[in-house]
All heavy atoms as TSV, in Angstrom:
chain	resi	resn	atom	element	x	y	z
A	1	MET	N	N	140.558	106.889	57.742
A	1	MET	CA	C	140.934	105.943	58.776
A	1	MET	C	C	140.732	106.559	60.161
A	1	MET	O	O	141.027	107.718	60.362
A	1	MET	CB	C	142.403	105.560	58.610
A	1	MET	CG	C	142.683	104.734	57.397
A	1	MET	SD	S	144.392	104.234	57.432
A	1	MET	CE	C	144.542	103.686	55.775
A	2	ASN	N	N	140.257	105.718	61.072
A	2	ASN	CA	C	140.049	106.184	62.442
A	2	ASN	C	C	141.299	105.946	63.264
A	2	ASN	O	O	141.769	104.813	63.363
A	2	ASN	CB	C	138.894	105.427	63.097
A	2	ASN	CG	C	137.568	106.109	62.880
A	2	ASN	OD1	O	137.528	107.278	62.519
A	2	ASN	ND2	N	136.502	105.374	63.086
A	3	PRO	N	N	141.835	107.006	63.850
A	3	PRO	CA	C	142.962	106.773	64.765
A	3	PRO	C	C	142.437	106.129	66.050
A	3	PRO	O	O	141.291	106.308	66.415
A	3	PRO	CB	C	143.496	108.178	65.033
A	3	PRO	CG	C	142.351	109.080	64.760
A	3	PRO	CD	C	141.500	108.401	63.724
A	4	GLU	N	N	143.269	105.360	66.701
A	4	GLU	CA	C	142.851	104.718	67.951
A	4	GLU	C	C	142.633	105.783	69.015
A	4	GLU	O	O	143.363	106.765	69.077
A	4	GLU	CB	C	143.934	103.731	68.406
A	4	GLU	CG	C	143.961	102.463	67.584
A	4	GLU	CD	C	144.712	101.364	68.283
A	4	GLU	OE1	O	144.839	101.413	69.522
A	4	GLU	OE2	O	145.171	100.461	67.581
A	5	PRO	N	N	141.624	105.585	69.865
A	5	PRO	CA	C	141.369	106.586	70.910
A	5	PRO	C	C	142.519	106.637	71.919
A	5	PRO	O	O	143.141	105.620	72.224
A	5	PRO	CB	C	140.080	106.104	71.570
A	5	PRO	CG	C	139.898	104.696	71.148
A	5	PRO	CD	C	140.665	104.512	69.881
A	6	SER	N	N	142.751	107.826	72.385
A	6	SER	CA	C	143.845	107.994	73.346
A	6	SER	C	C	143.435	107.418	74.705
A	6	SER	O	O	142.279	107.089	74.936
A	6	SER	CB	C	144.191	109.475	73.489
A	6	SER	OG	O	143.091	110.151	74.091
A	7	GLU	N	N	144.389	107.317	75.587
A	7	GLU	CA	C	144.126	106.786	76.933
A	7	GLU	C	C	143.120	107.664	77.674
A	7	GLU	O	O	142.272	107.154	78.400
A	7	GLU	CB	C	145.444	106.703	77.726
A	7	GLU	CG	C	146.356	105.586	77.259
A	7	GLU	CD	C	145.734	104.215	77.451
A	7	GLU	OE1	O	145.115	103.978	78.507
A	7	GLU	OE2	O	145.848	103.385	76.532
A	8	GLN	N	N	143.217	108.967	77.485
A	8	GLN	CA	C	142.301	109.875	78.172
A	8	GLN	C	C	140.865	109.648	77.676
A	8	GLN	O	O	139.929	109.615	78.481
A	8	GLN	CB	C	142.713	111.327	77.943
A	8	GLN	CG	C	141.914	112.304	78.792
A	8	GLN	CD	C	142.418	113.732	78.650
A	8	GLN	OE1	O	143.303	114.009	77.853
A	8	GLN	NE2	N	141.854	114.623	79.440
A	9	GLU	N	N	140.690	109.468	76.385
A	9	GLU	CA	C	139.357	109.197	75.844
A	9	GLU	C	C	138.818	107.868	76.370
A	9	GLU	O	O	137.631	107.739	76.679
A	9	GLU	CB	C	139.389	109.187	74.317
A	9	GLU	CG	C	139.565	110.560	73.697
A	9	GLU	CD	C	139.686	110.505	72.185
A	9	GLU	OE1	O	139.839	109.389	71.629
A	9	GLU	OE2	O	139.640	111.572	71.554
A	10	LYS	N	N	139.687	106.876	76.472
A	10	LYS	CA	C	139.269	105.583	77.015
A	10	LYS	C	C	138.816	105.727	78.467
A	10	LYS	O	O	137.811	105.146	78.875
A	10	LYS	CB	C	140.405	104.567	76.925
A	10	LYS	CG	C	140.658	104.054	75.524
A	10	LYS	CD	C	141.775	103.024	75.530
A	10	LYS	CE	C	142.104	102.545	74.123
A	10	LYS	NZ	N	143.217	101.599	74.119
A	11	LYS	N	N	139.566	106.517	79.254
A	11	LYS	CA	C	139.195	106.734	80.658
A	11	LYS	C	C	137.855	107.448	80.757
A	11	LYS	O	O	137.019	107.100	81.597
A	11	LYS	CB	C	140.270	107.563	81.368
A	11	LYS	CG	C	141.465	106.778	81.811
A	11	LYS	CD	C	142.396	107.650	82.623
A	11	LYS	CE	C	143.604	106.864	83.103
A	11	LYS	NZ	N	144.497	107.693	83.922
A	12	ILE	N	N	137.643	108.439	79.887
A	12	ILE	CA	C	136.380	109.188	79.904
A	12	ILE	C	C	135.219	108.261	79.557
A	12	ILE	O	O	134.174	108.267	80.219
A	12	ILE	CB	C	136.442	110.392	78.935
A	12	ILE	CG1	C	137.410	111.439	79.481
A	12	ILE	CG2	C	135.065	111.001	78.734
A	12	ILE	CD1	C	137.705	112.577	78.525
A	13	LYS	N	N	135.392	107.437	78.542
A	13	LYS	CA	C	134.329	106.495	78.150
A	13	LYS	C	C	134.038	105.504	79.277
A	13	LYS	O	O	132.883	105.194	79.562
A	13	LYS	CB	C	134.720	105.743	76.884
A	13	LYS	CG	C	134.573	106.566	75.626
A	13	LYS	CD	C	134.864	105.735	74.397
A	13	LYS	CE	C	134.723	106.569	73.135
A	13	LYS	NZ	N	134.991	105.795	71.919
A	14	GLN	N	N	135.087	105.007	79.922
A	14	GLN	CA	C	134.907	104.061	81.033
A	14	GLN	C	C	134.166	104.724	82.187
A	14	GLN	O	O	133.262	104.131	82.776
A	14	GLN	CB	C	136.277	103.540	81.494
A	14	GLN	CG	C	136.199	102.451	82.531
A	14	GLN	CD	C	135.604	101.161	81.998
A	14	GLN	OE1	O	135.618	100.895	80.806
A	14	GLN	NE2	N	135.062	100.364	82.888
A	15	GLU	N	N	134.520	105.957	82.498
A	15	GLU	CA	C	133.866	106.685	83.591
A	15	GLU	C	C	132.389	106.935	83.259
A	15	GLU	O	O	131.524	106.785	84.125
A	15	GLU	CB	C	134.588	108.020	83.835
A	15	GLU	CG	C	134.053	108.803	85.010
A	15	GLU	CD	C	134.235	108.108	86.334
A	15	GLU	OE1	O	135.231	107.383	86.502
A	15	GLU	OE2	O	133.363	108.280	87.212
A	16	MET	N	N	132.103	107.293	82.008
A	16	MET	CA	C	130.709	107.508	81.604
A	16	MET	C	C	129.913	106.220	81.702
A	16	MET	O	O	128.757	106.222	82.145
A	16	MET	CB	C	130.657	108.060	80.171
A	16	MET	CG	C	131.119	109.496	80.051
A	16	MET	SD	S	131.236	110.063	78.354
A	16	MET	CE	C	129.540	109.993	77.831
A	17	LEU	N	N	130.536	105.116	81.328
A	17	LEU	CA	C	129.864	103.820	81.423
A	17	LEU	C	C	129.572	103.462	82.884
A	17	LEU	O	O	128.474	102.993	83.204
A	17	LEU	CB	C	130.729	102.735	80.777
A	17	LEU	CG	C	130.145	101.334	80.750
A	17	LEU	CD1	C	128.876	101.295	79.918
A	17	LEU	CD2	C	131.150	100.345	80.202
A	18	LEU	N	N	130.514	103.708	83.760
A	18	LEU	CA	C	130.306	103.425	85.185
A	18	LEU	C	C	129.183	104.287	85.759
A	18	LEU	O	O	128.358	103.812	86.549
A	18	LEU	CB	C	131.603	103.653	85.963
A	18	LEU	CG	C	132.697	102.600	85.760
A	18	LEU	CD1	C	133.980	103.033	86.461
A	18	LEU	CD2	C	132.249	101.243	86.269
A	19	GLN	N	N	129.137	105.553	85.372
A	19	GLN	CA	C	128.078	106.440	85.863
A	19	GLN	C	C	126.716	105.966	85.360
A	19	GLN	O	O	125.729	105.977	86.102
A	19	GLN	CB	C	128.336	107.879	85.424
A	19	GLN	CG	C	129.457	108.542	86.184
A	19	GLN	CD	C	129.741	109.947	85.678
A	19	GLN	OE1	O	129.122	110.411	84.722
A	19	GLN	NE2	N	130.670	110.624	86.318
A	20	TYR	N	N	126.674	105.540	84.094
A	20	TYR	CA	C	125.424	105.038	83.524
A	20	TYR	C	C	124.955	103.781	84.259
A	20	TYR	O	O	123.780	103.640	84.588
A	20	TYR	CB	C	125.615	104.745	82.035
A	20	TYR	CG	C	124.425	104.059	81.415
A	20	TYR	CD1	C	123.267	104.769	81.137
A	20	TYR	CD2	C	124.463	102.698	81.122
A	20	TYR	CE1	C	122.171	104.144	80.575
A	20	TYR	CE2	C	123.367	102.060	80.568
A	20	TYR	CZ	C	122.220	102.792	80.292
A	20	TYR	OH	O	121.144	102.157	79.749
A	21	GLU	N	N	125.890	102.866	84.529
A	21	GLU	CA	C	125.541	101.633	85.242
A	21	GLU	C	C	125.053	101.937	86.655
A	21	GLU	O	O	124.111	101.319	87.137
A	21	GLU	CB	C	126.734	100.693	85.287
A	21	GLU	CG	C	127.026	100.024	83.954
A	21	GLU	CD	C	128.266	99.144	83.999
A	21	GLU	OE1	O	128.979	99.152	85.023
A	21	GLU	OE2	O	128.512	98.450	83.001
A	22	ALA	N	N	125.678	102.911	87.312
A	22	ALA	CA	C	125.258	103.278	88.663
A	22	ALA	C	C	123.839	103.846	88.645
A	22	ALA	O	O	123.008	103.499	89.492
A	22	ALA	CB	C	126.234	104.285	89.261
A	23	ALA	N	N	123.547	104.697	87.686
A	23	ALA	CA	C	122.209	105.276	87.576
A	23	ALA	C	C	121.179	104.199	87.260
A	23	ALA	O	O	120.067	104.201	87.803
A	23	ALA	CB	C	122.204	106.357	86.501
A	24	THR	N	N	121.541	103.259	86.410
A	24	THR	CA	C	120.628	102.176	86.051
A	24	THR	C	C	120.338	101.297	87.262
A	24	THR	O	O	119.184	100.925	87.502
A	24	THR	CB	C	121.233	101.321	84.923
A	24	THR	OG1	O	121.548	102.170	83.829
A	24	THR	CG2	C	120.275	100.266	84.456
A	25	MET	N	N	121.354	100.983	88.032
A	25	MET	CA	C	121.161	100.147	89.223
A	25	MET	C	C	120.272	100.859	90.238
A	25	MET	O	O	119.413	100.232	90.862
A	25	MET	CB	C	122.513	99.796	89.860
A	25	MET	CG	C	123.313	98.783	89.073
A	25	MET	SD	S	122.450	97.220	88.831
A	25	MET	CE	C	122.425	96.594	90.494
A	26	LYS	N	N	120.473	102.166	90.400
A	26	LYS	CA	C	119.651	102.922	91.341
A	26	LYS	C	C	118.188	102.898	90.896
A	26	LYS	O	O	117.291	102.695	91.704
A	26	LYS	CB	C	120.158	104.368	91.421
A	26	LYS	CG	C	119.457	105.196	92.462
A	26	LYS	CD	C	120.051	106.587	92.541
A	26	LYS	CE	C	119.333	107.410	93.583
A	26	LYS	NZ	N	119.833	108.773	93.641
A	27	THR	N	N	117.962	103.063	89.600
A	27	THR	CA	C	116.605	103.036	89.069
A	27	THR	C	C	115.975	101.662	89.286
A	27	THR	O	O	114.806	101.561	89.669
A	27	THR	CB	C	116.613	103.377	87.562
A	27	THR	OG1	O	117.267	104.627	87.374
A	27	THR	CG2	C	115.212	103.459	87.004
A	28	LYS	N	N	116.739	100.596	89.060
A	28	LYS	CA	C	116.219	99.246	89.262
A	28	LYS	C	C	115.847	99.016	90.723
A	28	LYS	O	O	114.804	98.429	91.018
A	28	LYS	CB	C	117.259	98.205	88.835
A	28	LYS	CG	C	117.369	98.023	87.347
A	28	LYS	CD	C	118.392	96.936	87.020
A	28	LYS	CE	C	118.615	96.801	85.536
A	28	LYS	NZ	N	119.647	95.811	85.217
A	29	LYS	N	N	116.694	99.475	91.639
A	29	LYS	CA	C	116.407	99.292	93.065
A	29	LYS	C	C	115.139	100.035	93.462
A	29	LYS	O	O	114.299	99.501	94.194
A	29	LYS	CB	C	117.587	99.767	93.900
A	29	LYS	CG	C	118.764	98.827	93.863
A	29	LYS	CD	C	119.908	99.343	94.712
A	29	LYS	CE	C	121.109	98.421	94.597
A	29	LYS	NZ	N	122.252	98.915	95.359
A	30	ILE	N	N	114.989	101.265	92.981
A	30	ILE	CA	C	113.781	102.041	93.292
A	30	ILE	C	C	112.550	101.339	92.739
A	30	ILE	O	O	111.521	101.227	93.410
A	30	ILE	CB	C	113.910	103.484	92.735
A	30	ILE	CG1	C	114.970	104.250	93.522
A	30	ILE	CG2	C	112.576	104.208	92.783
A	30	ILE	CD1	C	115.326	105.604	92.943
A	31	PHE	N	N	112.653	100.831	91.521
A	31	PHE	CA	C	111.537	100.122	90.892
A	31	PHE	C	C	111.146	98.896	91.706
A	31	PHE	O	O	109.961	98.653	91.955
A	31	PHE	CB	C	111.924	99.727	89.466
A	31	PHE	CG	C	110.870	98.960	88.733
A	31	PHE	CD1	C	109.762	99.606	88.225
A	31	PHE	CD2	C	110.990	97.586	88.564
A	31	PHE	CE1	C	108.777	98.897	87.546
A	31	PHE	CE2	C	110.014	96.871	87.890
A	31	PHE	CZ	C	108.909	97.538	87.386
A	32	ILE	N	N	112.130	98.126	92.148
A	32	ILE	CA	C	111.854	96.909	92.923
A	32	ILE	C	C	111.187	97.256	94.254
A	32	ILE	O	O	110.221	96.606	94.672
A	32	ILE	CB	C	113.156	96.105	93.134
A	32	ILE	CG1	C	113.584	95.482	91.802
A	32	ILE	CG2	C	112.983	95.030	94.196
A	32	ILE	CD1	C	114.951	94.846	91.826
A	33	VAL	N	N	111.675	98.295	94.921
A	33	VAL	CA	C	111.086	98.698	96.206
A	33	VAL	C	C	109.638	99.150	96.013
A	33	VAL	O	O	108.747	98.764	96.773
A	33	VAL	CB	C	111.937	99.808	96.867
A	33	VAL	CG1	C	111.204	100.445	98.029
A	33	VAL	CG2	C	113.271	99.242	97.324
A	34	VAL	N	N	109.389	99.950	94.985
A	34	VAL	CA	C	108.025	100.427	94.724
A	34	VAL	C	C	107.100	99.250	94.404
A	34	VAL	O	O	105.970	99.186	94.898
A	34	VAL	CB	C	108.024	101.466	93.577
A	34	VAL	CG1	C	106.616	101.746	93.080
A	34	VAL	CG2	C	108.698	102.748	94.028
A	35	MET	N	N	107.573	98.302	93.609
A	35	MET	CA	C	106.741	97.143	93.271
A	35	MET	C	C	106.464	96.280	94.507
A	35	MET	O	O	105.359	95.749	94.666
A	35	MET	CB	C	107.419	96.293	92.189
A	35	MET	CG	C	107.369	96.895	90.833
A	35	MET	SD	S	105.682	97.060	90.248
A	35	MET	CE	C	105.718	98.699	89.594
A	36	ALA	N	N	107.442	96.147	95.391
A	36	ALA	CA	C	107.232	95.360	96.613
A	36	ALA	C	C	106.187	96.025	97.509
A	36	ALA	O	O	105.304	95.351	98.049
A	36	ALA	CB	C	108.557	95.207	97.363
A	37	ILE	N	N	106.263	97.345	97.646
A	37	ILE	CA	C	105.283	98.070	98.457
A	37	ILE	C	C	103.895	97.935	97.845
A	37	ILE	O	O	102.908	97.700	98.547
A	37	ILE	CB	C	105.696	99.550	98.609
A	37	ILE	CG1	C	106.944	99.649	99.485
A	37	ILE	CG2	C	104.568	100.388	99.189
A	37	ILE	CD1	C	107.577	101.015	99.524
A	38	LEU	N	N	103.814	98.066	96.531
A	38	LEU	CA	C	102.530	97.927	95.845
A	38	LEU	C	C	101.955	96.523	96.028
A	38	LEU	O	O	100.754	96.358	96.262
A	38	LEU	CB	C	102.698	98.250	94.365
A	38	LEU	CG	C	101.434	98.238	93.518
A	38	LEU	CD1	C	100.463	99.304	93.993
A	38	LEU	CD2	C	101.784	98.464	92.062
A	39	ALA	N	N	102.812	95.513	95.952
A	39	ALA	CA	C	102.353	94.129	96.127
A	39	ALA	C	C	101.806	93.915	97.541
A	39	ALA	O	O	100.754	93.282	97.724
A	39	ALA	CB	C	103.490	93.164	95.844
A	40	LEU	N	N	102.501	94.440	98.540
A	40	LEU	CA	C	102.020	94.306	99.922
A	40	LEU	C	C	100.693	95.031	100.111
A	40	LEU	O	O	99.779	94.533	100.779
A	40	LEU	CB	C	103.064	94.854	100.892
A	40	LEU	CG	C	104.320	94.010	101.057
A	40	LEU	CD1	C	105.331	94.740	101.925
A	40	LEU	CD2	C	103.981	92.665	101.665
A	41	PHE	N	N	100.587	96.217	99.535
A	41	PHE	CA	C	99.352	96.996	99.636
A	41	PHE	C	C	98.183	96.234	99.005
A	41	PHE	O	O	97.105	96.124	99.587
A	41	PHE	CB	C	99.540	98.360	98.952
A	41	PHE	CG	C	98.291	99.180	98.896
A	41	PHE	CD1	C	97.796	99.787	100.029
A	41	PHE	CD2	C	97.608	99.326	97.699
A	41	PHE	CE1	C	96.628	100.531	99.981
A	41	PHE	CE2	C	96.454	100.073	97.638
A	41	PHE	CZ	C	95.952	100.684	98.782
A	42	LEU	N	N	98.405	95.693	97.809
A	42	LEU	CA	C	97.332	94.961	97.131
A	42	LEU	C	C	96.972	93.674	97.871
A	42	LEU	O	O	95.802	93.292	97.917
A	42	LEU	CB	C	97.739	94.652	95.688
A	42	LEU	CG	C	97.788	95.867	94.761
A	42	LEU	CD1	C	98.307	95.452	93.396
A	42	LEU	CD2	C	96.426	96.508	94.639
A	43	ALA	N	N	97.970	93.016	98.450
A	43	ALA	CA	C	97.684	91.805	99.227
A	43	ALA	C	C	96.828	92.151	100.452
A	43	ALA	O	O	95.862	91.449	100.769
A	43	ALA	CB	C	98.986	91.139	99.649
A	44	GLY	N	N	97.170	93.230	101.130
A	44	GLY	CA	C	96.384	93.671	102.283
A	44	GLY	C	C	94.969	94.054	101.896
A	44	GLY	O	O	93.998	93.725	102.576
A	45	LEU	N	N	94.848	94.748	100.781
A	45	LEU	CA	C	93.529	95.150	100.292
A	45	LEU	C	C	92.687	93.928	99.931
A	45	LEU	O	O	91.497	93.863	100.252
A	45	LEU	CB	C	93.692	96.060	99.072
A	45	LEU	CG	C	92.473	96.844	98.620
A	45	LEU	CD1	C	92.036	97.804	99.713
A	45	LEU	CD2	C	92.792	97.593	97.348
A	46	GLY	N	N	93.317	92.948	99.301
A	46	GLY	CA	C	92.604	91.718	98.956
A	46	GLY	C	C	92.163	90.956	100.189
A	46	GLY	O	O	91.044	90.439	100.244
A	47	LEU	N	N	93.027	90.899	101.192
A	47	LEU	CA	C	92.675	90.205	102.436
A	47	LEU	C	C	91.530	90.911	103.141
A	47	LEU	O	O	90.597	90.267	103.634
A	47	LEU	CB	C	93.906	90.140	103.342
A	47	LEU	CG	C	93.784	89.296	104.600
A	47	LEU	CD1	C	93.513	87.838	104.234
A	47	LEU	CD2	C	95.033	89.401	105.435
A	48	LEU	N	N	91.580	92.234	103.172
A	48	LEU	CA	C	90.515	93.018	103.800
A	48	LEU	C	C	89.188	92.781	103.077
A	48	LEU	O	O	88.157	92.556	103.710
A	48	LEU	CB	C	90.885	94.502	103.758
A	48	LEU	CG	C	89.938	95.463	104.454
A	48	LEU	CD1	C	89.967	95.219	105.956
A	48	LEU	CD2	C	90.310	96.893	104.137
A	49	THR	N	N	89.221	92.807	101.762
A	49	THR	CA	C	88.016	92.568	100.969
A	49	THR	C	C	87.483	91.159	101.212
A	49	THR	O	O	86.273	90.960	101.362
A	49	THR	CB	C	88.316	92.765	99.470
A	49	THR	OG1	O	88.888	94.052	99.280
A	49	THR	CG2	C	87.072	92.633	98.630
A	50	PHE	N	N	88.376	90.186	101.272
A	50	PHE	CA	C	87.971	88.805	101.516
A	50	PHE	C	C	87.292	88.668	102.877
A	50	PHE	O	O	86.240	88.030	103.003
A	50	PHE	CB	C	89.192	87.895	101.438
A	50	PHE	CG	C	88.908	86.463	101.764
A	50	PHE	CD1	C	88.199	85.666	100.883
A	50	PHE	CD2	C	89.346	85.914	102.962
A	50	PHE	CE1	C	87.931	84.336	101.189
A	50	PHE	CE2	C	89.083	84.594	103.264
A	50	PHE	CZ	C	88.370	83.805	102.374
A	51	LYS	N	N	87.877	89.283	103.916
A	51	LYS	CA	C	87.292	89.188	105.253
A	51	LYS	C	C	85.930	89.869	105.314
A	51	LYS	O	O	85.008	89.360	105.941
A	51	LYS	CB	C	88.239	89.794	106.289
A	51	LYS	CG	C	89.394	88.891	106.633
A	51	LYS	CD	C	90.175	89.417	107.810
A	51	LYS	CE	C	91.248	88.423	108.212
A	51	LYS	NZ	N	91.936	88.830	109.427
A	52	LYS	N	N	85.811	91.032	104.655
A	52	LYS	CA	C	84.525	91.733	104.664
A	52	LYS	C	C	83.473	90.913	103.928
A	52	LYS	O	O	82.335	90.809	104.372
A	52	LYS	CB	C	84.655	93.115	104.014
A	52	LYS	CG	C	85.225	94.143	104.933
A	52	LYS	CD	C	85.098	95.530	104.335
A	52	LYS	CE	C	85.564	96.555	105.337
A	52	LYS	NZ	N	85.312	97.915	104.881
A	53	ALA	N	N	83.849	90.330	102.799
A	53	ALA	CA	C	82.896	89.523	102.035
A	53	ALA	C	C	82.479	88.295	102.842
A	53	ALA	O	O	81.326	87.875	102.796
A	53	ALA	CB	C	83.513	89.099	100.717
A	54	LYS	N	N	83.399	87.733	103.595
A	54	LYS	CA	C	83.101	86.546	104.394
A	54	LYS	C	C	82.101	86.894	105.500
A	54	LYS	O	O	81.185	86.129	105.779
A	54	LYS	CB	C	84.402	86.013	104.991
A	54	LYS	CG	C	84.373	84.566	105.345
A	54	LYS	CD	C	85.759	84.102	105.708
A	54	LYS	CE	C	85.763	82.627	106.022
A	54	LYS	NZ	N	87.069	82.163	106.443
A	55	THR	N	N	82.267	88.051	106.136
A	55	THR	CA	C	81.357	88.429	107.219
A	55	THR	C	C	79.995	88.820	106.672
A	55	THR	O	O	78.978	88.574	107.305
A	55	THR	CB	C	81.930	89.593	108.053
A	55	THR	OG1	O	82.215	90.688	107.192
A	55	THR	CG2	C	83.183	89.189	108.780
A	56	ILE	N	N	79.940	89.430	105.498
A	56	ILE	CA	C	78.658	89.844	104.931
A	56	ILE	C	C	77.843	88.622	104.510
A	56	ILE	O	O	76.639	88.555	104.729
A	56	ILE	CB	C	78.872	90.788	103.727
A	56	ILE	CG1	C	79.412	92.122	104.224
A	56	ILE	CG2	C	77.590	90.977	102.935
A	56	ILE	CD1	C	79.869	93.053	103.127
A	57	ASN	N	N	78.473	87.623	103.935
A	57	ASN	CA	C	77.755	86.467	103.402
A	57	ASN	C	C	77.427	85.405	104.456
A	57	ASN	O	O	76.748	84.441	104.140
A	57	ASN	CB	C	78.558	85.819	102.271
A	57	ASN	CG	C	78.609	86.713	101.054
A	57	ASN	OD1	O	77.698	87.499	100.836
A	57	ASN	ND2	N	79.666	86.600	100.278
A	58	THR	N	N	77.907	85.573	105.664
A	58	THR	CA	C	77.610	84.594	106.708
A	58	THR	C	C	76.166	84.787	107.178
A	58	THR	O	O	75.810	85.870	107.617
A	58	THR	CB	C	78.563	84.764	107.911
A	58	THR	OG1	O	79.897	84.694	107.439
A	58	THR	CG2	C	78.317	83.712	108.959
A	59	PRO	N	N	75.355	83.758	107.058
A	59	PRO	CA	C	73.933	83.919	107.473
A	59	PRO	C	C	73.845	84.010	108.992
A	59	PRO	O	O	74.568	83.364	109.729
A	59	PRO	CB	C	73.258	82.647	106.949
A	59	PRO	CG	C	74.370	81.664	106.786
A	59	PRO	CD	C	75.617	82.456	106.497
A	60	VAL	N	N	72.934	84.855	109.428
A	60	VAL	CA	C	72.709	85.042	110.867
A	60	VAL	C	C	71.325	84.478	111.200
A	60	VAL	O	O	70.354	84.762	110.519
A	60	VAL	CB	C	72.781	86.546	111.237
A	60	VAL	CG1	C	72.499	86.747	112.715
A	60	VAL	CG2	C	74.117	87.122	110.845
A	61	GLU	N	N	71.280	83.691	112.256
A	61	GLU	CA	C	69.994	83.113	112.667
A	61	GLU	C	C	69.121	84.209	113.252
A	61	GLU	O	O	69.560	85.000	114.073
A	61	GLU	CB	C	70.206	82.011	113.696
A	61	GLU	CG	C	70.932	80.799	113.144
A	61	GLU	CD	C	71.100	79.734	114.216
A	61	GLU	OE1	O	70.328	79.738	115.195
A	61	GLU	OE2	O	71.997	78.901	114.058
A	62	ARG	N	N	67.875	84.217	112.808
A	62	ARG	CA	C	66.950	85.218	113.335
A	62	ARG	C	C	66.234	84.634	114.547
A	62	ARG	O	O	65.787	83.485	114.559
A	62	ARG	CB	C	65.933	85.605	112.287
A	62	ARG	CG	C	66.574	86.321	111.107
A	62	ARG	CD	C	65.539	86.861	110.176
A	62	ARG	NE	N	66.206	87.537	109.073
A	62	ARG	CZ	C	65.591	88.321	108.254
A	62	ARG	NH1	N	64.302	88.541	108.398
A	62	ARG	NH2	N	66.255	88.911	107.278
A	63	ILE	N	N	66.116	85.465	115.545
A	63	ILE	CA	C	65.430	85.034	116.763
A	63	ILE	C	C	63.973	85.475	116.655
A	63	ILE	O	O	63.692	86.648	116.440
A	63	ILE	CB	C	66.085	85.666	118.011
A	63	ILE	CG1	C	67.551	85.238	118.091
A	63	ILE	CG2	C	65.324	85.290	119.268
A	63	ILE	CD1	C	68.333	85.930	119.164
A	64	GLN	N	N	63.098	84.513	116.760
A	64	GLN	CA	C	61.662	84.841	116.687
A	64	GLN	C	C	61.058	84.684	118.062
A	64	GLN	O	O	61.257	83.689	118.739
A	64	GLN	CB	C	60.961	83.916	115.693
A	64	GLN	CG	C	61.464	84.098	114.269
A	64	GLN	CD	C	60.764	83.155	113.307
A	64	GLN	OE1	O	59.937	82.353	113.721
A	64	GLN	NE2	N	61.109	83.268	112.041
A	65	ASN	N	N	60.302	85.688	118.448
A	65	ASN	CA	C	59.660	85.646	119.773
A	65	ASN	C	C	58.299	85.021	119.682
A	65	ASN	O	O	57.521	85.221	118.850
A	65	ASN	CB	C	59.522	87.063	120.366
A	65	ASN	CG	C	60.914	87.607	120.705
A	65	ASN	OD1	O	61.810	86.833	120.977
A	65	ASN	ND2	N	61.055	88.904	120.668
């Protein structure tokens, strides 16, 4: 038979759970920030590529003398 955990054991388990949740939240926040930066970077890169492609494909009238 398992004896019920003492109050001290319950406090230790609760504290460990809180520390785990804090670490998990910190990891989630870091992940979200990194993904947001990556998304902005890729959006900028796509816009730059789009503008360059637009200028390259625009036909230029040739002047003949």
